C-alpha positions as CSV (number, residue, x, y, z in Angstrom):
1,M,159.1,61.5,-189.1
2,S,161.6,62.6,-186.5
3,S,158.8,62.3,-183.8
4,F,158.7,58.5,-184.4
5,D,161.2,56.0,-182.9
6,K,163.8,55.1,-185.5
7,K,162.8,51.4,-185.5
8,W,159.3,52.3,-186.8
9,R,160.2,54.9,-189.5
10,T,160.7,52.5,-192.4
11,S,157.4,50.8,-191.5
12,I,155.6,54.1,-191.5
13,L,157.1,55.1,-194.9
14,V,156.1,51.7,-196.4
15,S,152.6,52.2,-195.0
16,G,152.3,55.6,-196.6
17,L,153.5,54.2,-199.9
18,I,150.9,51.4,-199.8
19,T,148.2,54.0,-199.1
20,F,149.4,56.2,-202.0
21,I,149.5,53.4,-204.5
22,A,146.0,52.2,-203.4
23,A,144.6,55.7,-203.6
24,V,145.9,56.3,-207.1
25,H,144.7,52.9,-208.4
26,Y,141.2,53.2,-206.8
27,W,140.9,56.7,-208.3
28,Y,141.7,55.3,-211.7
29,M,139.4,52.4,-211.2
30,R,136.6,54.7,-210.3
31,D,137.1,56.6,-213.6
32,Y,137.3,53.2,-215.4
33,W,134.0,52.1,-213.9
34,A,132.3,55.5,-214.8
35,A,133.5,55.3,-218.4
36,F,132.9,51.6,-219.2
37,E,130.4,50.4,-216.5
38,E,132.4,47.2,-215.9
39,S,134.5,46.0,-213.1
40,P,138.2,46.9,-213.5
41,T,139.4,43.4,-212.6
42,F,142.8,43.8,-214.2
43,F,143.6,47.1,-212.4
44,R,142.4,45.7,-209.1
45,Y,144.9,42.8,-209.4
46,V,147.7,45.2,-210.5
47,D,147.0,47.2,-207.3
48,W,147.0,44.1,-205.2
49,V,150.2,42.7,-206.8
50,L,151.9,46.0,-205.8
51,T,150.4,46.6,-202.3
52,V,150.0,43.1,-200.8
53,P,153.8,42.3,-201.1
54,L,154.5,45.8,-199.6
55,M,152.1,44.9,-196.7
56,C,154.2,41.7,-196.2
57,V,157.3,43.9,-196.0
58,E,155.6,46.2,-193.5
59,F,154.5,43.2,-191.5
60,F,158.1,42.0,-191.4
61,L,159.4,45.4,-190.4
62,I,157.1,45.4,-187.5
63,L,157.9,41.8,-186.5
64,K,161.6,42.4,-187.0
65,V,161.6,44.3,-183.7
66,A,160.6,41.1,-182.0
67,G,163.2,39.1,-183.9
68,A,161.5,37.9,-187.1
69,K,163.9,36.5,-189.7
70,K,164.1,37.8,-193.3
71,S,163.1,34.4,-194.7
72,L,159.6,35.0,-193.3
73,M,159.3,38.2,-195.3
74,W,160.4,36.5,-198.6
75,R,158.1,33.5,-198.0
76,L,155.1,35.8,-197.3
77,I,155.9,37.9,-200.4
78,F,156.2,34.7,-202.6
79,L,153.0,33.2,-201.3
80,S,151.0,36.4,-201.6
81,V,152.1,36.8,-205.3
82,V,151.2,33.1,-205.9
83,M,147.8,33.7,-204.3
84,L,147.1,36.8,-206.4
85,V,148.4,35.6,-209.7
86,T,146.5,32.3,-209.5
87,G,143.4,34.1,-208.3
88,Y,143.6,36.4,-211.3
89,I,144.1,33.5,-213.7
90,G,141.0,31.8,-212.3
91,E,138.9,35.0,-212.3
92,A,139.9,36.6,-215.6
93,V,141.9,34.2,-217.8
94,L,140.8,30.5,-217.4
95,R,137.3,30.9,-216.1
96,D,136.3,27.4,-217.0
97,Q,139.0,26.2,-214.6
98,A,138.3,28.8,-211.9
99,W,137.8,26.1,-209.2
100,L,141.4,24.8,-209.8
101,W,143.0,28.3,-209.7
102,G,140.8,29.3,-206.8
103,L,142.0,26.2,-204.9
104,I,145.7,27.0,-205.6
105,S,145.1,30.6,-204.5
106,G,143.3,29.4,-201.4
107,I,146.1,27.0,-200.4
108,A,148.6,29.9,-200.7
109,Y,146.3,32.0,-198.5
110,F,146.0,29.3,-195.8
111,V,149.8,28.8,-195.8
112,I,150.2,32.6,-195.2
113,V,147.7,32.5,-192.4
114,Y,149.4,29.4,-190.9
115,D,152.8,31.1,-191.0
């Protein structure tokens, strides 16, 4: 880590953490698929709920060098969790209302992109 400029070290560590979490989850999901031959939807969303907010943190850490405010990070984290939780509800819990939950999830996504 000492070979990297100090301003990038935390971002690099967060990136490694994201990769580690995803690798562990996808390894587990592979085993789940092999054992039950069904999509591990719940575990996919658990992975995303952990890694996507961390990606928002990493994005902020990179933009902080250019002067980004901490409020951007918190807004991105909040919207990403809203997007993922409502997406999960529509996909796995209230399938008869999937269109509504997909719409809410999509709105959160477009607000993230707009920001």
